[in-house]
Legacy VTK file of the C-alpha trace (Angstrom):
# vtk DataFile Version 3.0
C-alpha trace
ASCII
DATASET POLYDATA
POINTS 404 float
-47.994 52.679 -32.231
-50.025 49.483 -32.473
-53.149 49.914 -30.348
-54.810 46.637 -31.345
-56.516 45.010 -28.385
-56.489 41.200 -28.226
-59.958 39.785 -28.709
-61.266 37.500 -25.960
-61.697 33.830 -26.771
-65.229 32.940 -27.764
-67.049 29.929 -26.378
-70.365 30.473 -28.147
-70.585 27.984 -30.997
-73.188 29.903 -32.986
-71.112 33.082 -32.926
-67.939 31.243 -33.975
-69.776 29.563 -36.837
-71.130 32.943 -37.953
-67.635 34.462 -37.925
-66.206 31.551 -39.927
-68.995 31.797 -42.489
-68.550 35.572 -42.741
-64.781 35.629 -43.211
-63.998 32.186 -44.672
-64.414 30.787 -48.166
-67.297 28.307 -48.353
-65.381 25.351 -49.781
-66.513 22.871 -47.096
-69.856 21.842 -45.610
-68.870 20.847 -42.062
-71.153 19.671 -39.324
-71.940 22.550 -36.990
-69.791 21.365 -34.102
-66.964 23.674 -33.005
-64.182 21.532 -31.578
-61.842 23.025 -29.021
-59.707 20.103 -27.787
-59.287 16.367 -28.031
-57.570 13.334 -26.551
-57.405 9.836 -27.963
-60.670 9.088 -29.750
-62.634 11.858 -28.006
-63.048 15.542 -28.815
-64.777 18.378 -26.931
-66.596 21.396 -28.312
-66.315 24.967 -27.084
-69.349 24.501 -24.874
-67.920 21.460 -23.106
-69.807 18.660 -24.879
-67.902 15.445 -25.568
-68.003 13.523 -28.853
-66.581 10.232 -30.068
-64.599 10.957 -33.226
-65.459 8.344 -35.852
-63.655 10.096 -38.714
-60.110 10.664 -37.364
-59.557 13.652 -39.663
-59.842 11.379 -42.704
-57.259 8.988 -41.196
-54.759 11.717 -40.277
-55.070 10.968 -36.547
-54.717 7.182 -36.565
-52.657 7.619 -33.387
-55.450 9.543 -31.675
-55.781 13.242 -30.935
-52.781 14.898 -29.283
-50.850 11.693 -28.673
-48.451 12.572 -25.838
-45.364 11.008 -27.448
-45.841 12.916 -30.694
-46.661 16.099 -28.780
-43.460 15.746 -26.778
-41.391 15.293 -29.933
-42.988 18.355 -31.500
-42.448 20.574 -28.470
-38.839 19.470 -28.013
-37.995 20.050 -31.666
-39.848 23.385 -31.785
-37.579 24.612 -28.997
-34.503 23.813 -31.105
-35.169 24.687 -34.739
-38.233 24.352 -36.959
-37.133 25.235 -40.481
-33.851 25.408 -42.355
-35.179 24.962 -45.924
-33.417 22.373 -48.037
-30.674 24.915 -48.773
-29.020 23.420 -45.690
-29.135 20.015 -44.040
-30.752 19.256 -40.702
-30.269 16.472 -38.166
-33.836 15.077 -38.332
-34.305 14.423 -42.052
-31.625 11.717 -42.409
-32.986 9.883 -39.377
-36.534 9.899 -40.747
-35.331 8.746 -44.171
-33.489 5.809 -42.628
-36.405 4.872 -40.355
-38.863 4.985 -43.273
-36.570 2.668 -45.224
-36.223 0.264 -42.295
-39.987 0.210 -41.736
-41.080 -0.168 -45.358
-38.118 -1.786 -47.112
-37.934 0.933 -49.757
-34.533 2.419 -50.543
-35.354 6.103 -50.688
-37.951 8.727 -49.833
-38.734 12.272 -50.853
-40.466 14.357 -48.176
-43.170 16.903 -48.920
-45.991 18.469 -46.886
-49.536 17.695 -48.028
-50.770 14.506 -49.624
-51.589 16.367 -52.835
-47.983 17.590 -53.022
-46.759 14.026 -52.667
-49.069 12.897 -55.476
-47.801 15.713 -57.696
-44.256 14.648 -56.838
-45.016 11.075 -57.881
-46.562 12.247 -61.156
-43.518 14.344 -62.035
-41.196 11.509 -61.056
-43.120 9.007 -63.179
-43.051 11.256 -66.225
-39.321 11.867 -65.911
-38.676 8.165 -65.360
-40.733 7.395 -68.449
-38.609 9.713 -70.562
-35.150 9.121 -69.105
-35.335 5.431 -68.171
-38.086 3.812 -70.246
-37.234 5.881 -73.310
-40.609 7.481 -74.051
-40.329 10.456 -76.395
-40.236 13.893 -74.686
-43.647 15.173 -73.562
-45.383 11.926 -74.547
-45.444 9.908 -71.283
-49.000 9.207 -70.169
-50.352 8.060 -66.806
-53.402 5.852 -66.274
-55.716 6.497 -63.294
-59.028 5.048 -62.078
-62.592 6.278 -62.323
-63.902 7.669 -59.003
-60.346 8.308 -57.825
-59.409 10.880 -55.222
-55.779 11.972 -55.062
-56.063 15.630 -54.051
-57.263 19.004 -55.268
-54.562 20.495 -57.505
-55.353 21.484 -61.092
-53.661 18.424 -62.580
-55.256 16.026 -60.076
-58.817 17.315 -60.407
-58.286 17.308 -64.154
-58.222 13.508 -64.142
-61.026 13.168 -61.586
-64.344 11.696 -62.689
-66.257 13.804 -60.133
-67.874 16.640 -62.065
-67.930 19.110 -59.163
-64.193 18.765 -58.583
-63.587 19.937 -62.167
-66.377 22.421 -62.825
-65.020 25.880 -63.568
-61.349 24.995 -63.104
-60.290 24.068 -66.648
-58.367 23.887 -68.878
-56.494 20.943 -67.388
-53.116 19.372 -68.149
-53.294 16.386 -70.502
-51.519 13.061 -70.434
-53.953 11.180 -68.191
-56.448 8.437 -69.049
-58.941 6.785 -66.733
-60.153 3.180 -66.482
-62.744 1.548 -64.211
-61.430 0.722 -60.740
-60.976 -3.007 -60.190
-61.037 -3.878 -63.918
-57.749 -5.488 -64.957
-58.831 -6.000 -68.557
-59.670 -2.317 -68.942
-56.187 -1.458 -67.701
-54.647 -3.970 -70.102
-56.464 -2.377 -73.019
-55.431 1.147 -71.969
-51.674 0.534 -71.709
-49.622 1.751 -74.672
-45.856 1.988 -75.279
-46.108 5.580 -74.017
-47.652 4.622 -70.653
-45.213 5.347 -67.841
-47.356 4.671 -64.748
-50.609 3.462 -63.270
-51.771 5.445 -60.214
-54.277 3.673 -57.976
-55.728 3.676 -54.468
-55.748 0.162 -52.950
-59.173 1.058 -51.531
-61.009 4.115 -52.795
-61.706 6.192 -49.695
-63.482 9.320 -50.900
-65.584 7.196 -53.244
-67.005 5.444 -50.182
-64.423 2.863 -49.023
-64.794 0.967 -52.298
-62.736 -2.227 -52.413
-61.571 -3.925 -55.625
-61.961 -7.661 -56.279
-59.607 -9.918 -54.332
-56.298 -10.274 -56.128
-56.816 -7.144 -58.238
-53.530 -5.507 -57.281
-51.677 -8.783 -57.803
-52.901 -8.938 -61.392
-52.198 -5.227 -61.847
-48.637 -5.685 -60.591
-48.017 -8.501 -63.055
-49.443 -6.441 -65.911
-47.342 -3.406 -65.040
-44.176 -5.513 -64.866
-44.976 -7.024 -68.242
-45.269 -3.604 -69.893
-42.571 -1.749 -67.912
-45.143 0.537 -66.283
-44.644 1.955 -62.787
-47.232 0.810 -60.247
-47.880 3.820 -57.985
-50.104 3.121 -54.980
-51.668 6.034 -53.088
-51.731 4.961 -49.420
-52.365 8.449 -48.039
-55.638 7.434 -46.373
-55.396 3.642 -46.491
-51.855 3.324 -45.184
-50.069 3.340 -41.847
-52.368 0.882 -40.112
-55.825 2.055 -41.125
-56.917 -1.173 -42.846
-55.362 -3.682 -40.433
-51.931 -3.886 -42.055
-49.212 -1.278 -42.366
-50.304 -0.798 -46.002
-53.551 -1.853 -47.652
-51.716 -3.200 -50.708
-50.146 -5.868 -48.487
-53.445 -7.773 -48.549
-52.626 -8.679 -52.157
-48.964 -9.405 -51.324
-47.651 -6.942 -53.906
-44.631 -4.670 -54.009
-45.551 -1.372 -55.730
-42.782 0.550 -57.438
-43.878 3.701 -55.627
-45.950 4.303 -52.471
-47.381 7.697 -51.521
-47.820 8.501 -47.820
-49.369 11.376 -45.884
-52.008 12.088 -43.214
-51.095 9.695 -40.341
-47.411 10.134 -41.154
-47.601 13.056 -38.713
-50.352 11.805 -36.401
-52.343 14.963 -37.118
-49.810 17.404 -35.708
-48.244 18.844 -38.825
-48.501 18.316 -42.609
-45.989 15.634 -43.620
-46.074 13.495 -46.753
-43.629 11.265 -48.583
-43.007 9.400 -51.788
-41.090 6.179 -51.159
-39.470 4.148 -53.902
-36.180 2.766 -55.228
-32.908 4.444 -56.108
-33.578 3.775 -59.784
-36.908 5.620 -59.747
-36.426 8.438 -57.233
-32.918 8.857 -58.582
-34.302 10.553 -61.700
-34.576 13.766 -59.678
-31.502 15.978 -59.890
-30.835 19.161 -57.880
-33.223 21.830 -59.104
-35.770 19.421 -60.614
-38.227 19.544 -57.716
-38.455 20.926 -54.222
-40.356 22.441 -51.325
-39.275 25.071 -48.810
-40.972 23.207 -45.965
-40.565 19.649 -47.273
-38.328 17.641 -44.949
-38.057 20.413 -42.367
-36.737 19.371 -38.942
-40.026 19.927 -37.101
-41.927 17.810 -39.618
-39.330 15.059 -39.499
-39.230 14.916 -35.699
-43.023 14.669 -35.630
-43.094 11.974 -38.321
-40.447 9.915 -36.531
-42.543 9.949 -33.361
-45.735 9.172 -35.299
-44.119 6.103 -36.892
-42.856 4.899 -33.508
-46.371 5.082 -32.076
-47.730 3.013 -34.966
-45.115 0.328 -34.339
-44.891 0.426 -30.546
-48.649 0.391 -29.996
-49.235 -2.180 -32.767
-51.892 -0.032 -34.376
-52.289 -2.129 -37.558
-53.020 -5.208 -35.458
-55.400 -3.205 -33.308
-57.198 -1.956 -36.403
-57.567 -5.494 -37.751
-59.099 -6.772 -34.517
-61.446 -3.869 -33.825
-62.317 -3.527 -37.496
-63.490 -7.131 -37.699
-65.714 -6.510 -34.672
-67.127 -3.278 -36.124
-67.777 -4.822 -39.541
-69.657 -7.707 -37.920
-71.758 -5.295 -35.875
-72.605 -3.126 -38.866
-73.521 -6.067 -41.080
-75.925 -7.334 -38.445
-77.766 -4.070 -37.936
-81.410 -4.298 -38.967
-82.425 -1.306 -41.036
-84.333 -0.994 -44.280
-82.172 2.035 -45.103
-78.920 0.080 -45.434
-77.942 -0.838 -48.985
-74.413 -2.094 -48.292
-71.765 -2.334 -45.598
-68.114 -2.711 -46.541
-64.623 -2.039 -45.285
-61.354 -3.394 -44.011
-59.829 -2.763 -40.613
-61.186 0.391 -39.009
-62.084 1.857 -42.401
-65.757 1.162 -42.976
-68.688 2.500 -44.936
-72.444 2.220 -44.637
-74.265 2.971 -47.875
-77.871 4.100 -47.470
-80.925 4.440 -49.685
-81.221 8.119 -48.754
-78.995 11.151 -48.078
-76.649 10.479 -45.164
-76.293 14.067 -43.957
-79.345 13.944 -41.690
-78.147 10.742 -40.064
-74.741 12.330 -39.361
-76.485 15.314 -37.775
-78.559 13.021 -35.573
-75.421 11.132 -34.568
-73.817 14.440 -33.604
-76.680 15.043 -31.165
-75.939 11.631 -29.659
-72.250 12.463 -29.226
-70.800 10.678 -32.271
-69.062 12.448 -35.155
-69.244 10.851 -38.621
-69.297 12.469 -42.045
-71.105 11.686 -45.255
-69.463 11.190 -48.635
-71.074 10.967 -52.062
-74.374 11.966 -50.467
-75.580 8.512 -49.353
-72.489 6.987 -47.711
-71.254 7.308 -44.124
-67.596 6.611 -43.483
-66.625 5.160 -40.118
-62.921 5.531 -39.357
-62.125 6.250 -35.691
-58.605 6.716 -34.370
-56.906 3.332 -34.137
-56.319 3.850 -30.407
-60.058 3.782 -29.694
-61.042 1.581 -26.763
-63.278 -1.369 -27.607
-65.957 -0.230 -25.149
-66.011 3.212 -26.757
-66.240 1.694 -30.218
-69.132 -0.500 -29.062
-70.908 2.549 -27.651
-70.429 4.459 -30.893
-71.823 1.557 -32.894
-74.782 1.426 -30.501
-75.557 5.050 -31.419
-75.287 4.291 -35.132
-77.620 1.352 -34.749
-80.138 3.398 -32.794
-80.197 6.131 -35.418
-80.474 3.658 -38.285
LINES 1 405
404 0 1 2 3 4 5 6 7 8 9 10 11 12 13 14 15 16 17 18 19 20 21 22 23 24 25 26 27 28 29 30 31 32 33 34 35 36 37 38 39 40 41 42 43 44 45 46 47 48 49 50 51 52 53 54 55 56 57 58 59 60 61 62 63 64 65 66 67 68 69 70 71 72 73 74 75 76 77 78 79 80 81 82 83 84 85 86 87 88 89 90 91 92 93 94 95 96 97 98 99 100 101 102 103 104 105 106 107 108 109 110 111 112 113 114 115 116 117 118 119 120 121 122 123 124 125 126 127 128 129 130 131 132 133 134 135 136 137 138 139 140 141 142 143 144 145 146 147 148 149 150 151 152 153 154 155 156 157 158 159 160 161 162 163 164 165 166 167 168 169 170 171 172 173 174 175 176 177 178 179 180 181 182 183 184 185 186 187 188 189 190 191 192 193 194 195 196 197 198 199 200 201 202 203 204 205 206 207 208 209 210 211 212 213 214 215 216 217 218 219 220 221 222 223 224 225 226 227 228 229 230 231 232 233 234 235 236 237 238 239 240 241 242 243 244 245 246 247 248 249 250 251 252 253 254 255 256 257 258 259 260 261 262 263 264 265 266 267 268 269 270 271 272 273 274 275 276 277 278 279 280 281 282 283 284 285 286 287 288 289 290 291 292 293 294 295 296 297 298 299 300 301 302 303 304 305 306 307 308 309 310 311 312 313 314 315 316 317 318 319 320 321 322 323 324 325 326 327 328 329 330 331 332 333 334 335 336 337 338 339 340 341 342 343 344 345 346 347 348 349 350 351 352 353 354 355 356 357 358 359 360 361 362 363 364 365 366 367 368 369 370 371 372 373 374 375 376 377 378 379 380 381 382 383 384 385 386 387 388 389 390 391 392 393 394 395 396 397 398 399 400 401 402 403
């Protein structure tokens, strides 16, 4: 007989942190705030303190925490059926596929779970396209990536990272990848060979510190890829779905990538959902048995994603991001502080680069009720949910200015 007694819920932050550190792997360095609930742009810790979220789970909650429309869709679907596997069909997947096509203009999509899975899917697809469509010899198709990229944490992805810590101790890595400087068209031109099947790029490098390429970069890249019959694969996992002030960040250069990778805000933070969207010619290289995922395209995920996309459209979140982002960028660029080296960004995706480690500043902001997170030691990313009220954004920026 099971005599296990349910443990009472803890509300002591220090004790919860101690339990997590005792029983959890130490692969993150979070701020010591223990969040219990959230709504819109605000979250609350276990001791009742309120914080303005200026990270939005790395752009996964563009629609805000616990958006009621997405929550309703999730609850309703969870009461029907959550998982069938792709051994059978379900009534939500075809609807999401059609709505993604109508929203983006791409013919087809392949649904996965995490962003890293979607990137891996795109890599496999590109290699198979290179062999079966472009005519590259078997096992010879190579993919070009960018220095300082971030596309996930799998063995193959960290293998082509230029961040030493992401790779240390995890080799050997799969081959077939070469890296060029981000924003350098001539370096890409020199790297392309007859065996190059794809170029994988972020339109703005998020993990690197919201690093933006020169204006027109993607337009030149698109032309170069067309010239050499190379797939242009754009990773919009963080940048996409409204974050930068347009539905996709690559739209600022008026380009049409061959492949777009989506994740994070595709579910509004409720459930892992990712997708690779492309044409029939490219995604059509997959045949039954080539690739799959037990949970990819499950009915719960699809119902959530459909609701998340509706919120983005109905609440005009890209337009909201453009307006509030312009205000925030102006405020940040006019802050007087000897510590600021650079301010950059687009839409509500901003970065403040400092002349010192940013961790202490983030900890001081936490005490003032604002949650930000450092990246690459000296950079603070500012990326609140796109539903944030202008007054709340102004207050958050006031706290940043005071700390700076």
